[in-house]
C-alpha positions as CSV (number, residue, x, y, z in Angstrom):
1,M,-37.0,-161.4,51.3
2,P,-34.8,-161.0,48.1
3,L,-35.8,-158.5,46.0
4,S,-36.5,-160.3,42.8
5,E,-36.1,-158.7,39.2
6,G,-40.0,-158.9,38.5
7,V,-41.2,-156.6,41.4
8,A,-41.9,-153.1,40.4
9,P,-39.4,-150.5,41.7
10,E,-41.8,-149.1,44.0
11,G,-42.3,-152.6,45.5
12,K,-38.8,-153.1,45.7
13,L,-38.5,-149.9,47.8
14,R,-41.2,-150.9,50.0
15,A,-39.5,-154.4,50.7
16,W,-36.2,-152.7,51.5
17,V,-37.8,-150.3,53.7
18,E,-39.9,-152.8,55.5
19,E,-37.1,-154.7,56.2
20,H,-34.4,-152.4,57.7
21,Y,-36.7,-149.8,59.3
22,V,-39.6,-149.3,61.6
23,H,-42.3,-146.4,61.1
24,V,-42.6,-143.8,63.8
25,P,-45.8,-141.7,64.5
26,L,-45.7,-138.0,63.6
27,R,-45.5,-137.2,67.3
28,M,-42.1,-138.9,67.6
29,K,-40.7,-137.1,64.3
30,D,-37.7,-136.1,66.2
31,T,-36.4,-139.9,66.5
32,G,-36.9,-140.0,62.6
33,I,-34.5,-140.2,60.2
34,K,-32.8,-137.3,57.6
35,L,-33.0,-138.2,53.7
36,E,-29.5,-138.0,53.8
37,T,-29.1,-141.1,56.2
38,L,-31.8,-143.2,54.2
39,Y,-30.2,-142.2,50.9
40,V,-26.9,-143.2,51.6
41,A,-28.1,-146.5,53.2
42,Y,-29.8,-147.0,49.9
43,T,-27.1,-146.2,47.9
44,T,-24.5,-148.5,49.5
45,C,-27.0,-151.6,49.9
46,V,-25.6,-154.8,48.6
47,P,-27.4,-156.4,46.4
48,P,-28.8,-152.8,45.1
49,I,-32.5,-152.2,45.4
50,H,-32.6,-150.8,41.7
51,Q,-30.6,-151.6,38.8
52,K,-30.0,-148.1,38.2
53,I,-29.4,-145.9,41.4
54,L,-31.9,-143.0,42.0
55,G,-30.6,-139.6,42.8
56,K,-31.5,-138.3,46.1
57,I,-34.5,-136.1,45.1
58,L,-36.2,-138.8,43.3
59,F,-35.3,-141.2,45.9
60,G,-37.0,-138.7,48.4
61,K,-40.1,-138.6,45.8
62,M,-40.3,-142.3,45.4
63,L,-40.3,-142.4,49.2
64,N,-43.3,-140.3,49.4
65,A,-45.2,-142.2,46.8
66,V,-44.9,-145.5,48.5
67,Y,-45.3,-143.9,51.7
68,P,-47.7,-140.8,51.9
69,N,-47.0,-138.3,54.9
70,I,-43.6,-140.1,55.7
71,G,-41.8,-137.0,55.4
72,P,-39.9,-134.4,55.4
73,H,-41.2,-132.9,58.6
74,K,-39.4,-130.4,60.7
75,N,-38.3,-131.7,64.0
76,S,-39.3,-129.6,67.1
77,A,-36.5,-127.4,66.9
78,G,-37.0,-126.7,63.2
79,S,-33.6,-127.1,61.9
80,S,-34.0,-130.7,60.3
81,L,-36.0,-132.3,58.1
82,M,-37.1,-135.9,59.2
83,Y,-38.8,-139.1,57.6
84,L,-40.8,-140.9,59.9
85,L,-38.9,-143.9,60.0
86,Q,-36.1,-145.5,62.5
C-alpha cells in the first residue's frame, strides 16, 4: 500500500507498521523490538514515511499515540525496554 501525500502523519505511521511488523501480546514482550531498532528502520525506509523525519523521542510518542500500550515495556530481565512488535 503506497503512502500517499494526503494521508495524516499518524495514518502513514500506522500503514508502515502494519506493512512491516506483527503485533505481539504483552506476555511475549521479550520477543518485541527495541525503540532504537524501530527508529533505524523508520529513518532508512525508502520512500520516507514522513517528509520531515521525526526524532526518536517524537517517533516513540507517535507510536504510543497510534497504538496505545505498545510500549515501552521492560523485558523479563528488566534490562531492556521493548515495543510489542516483531
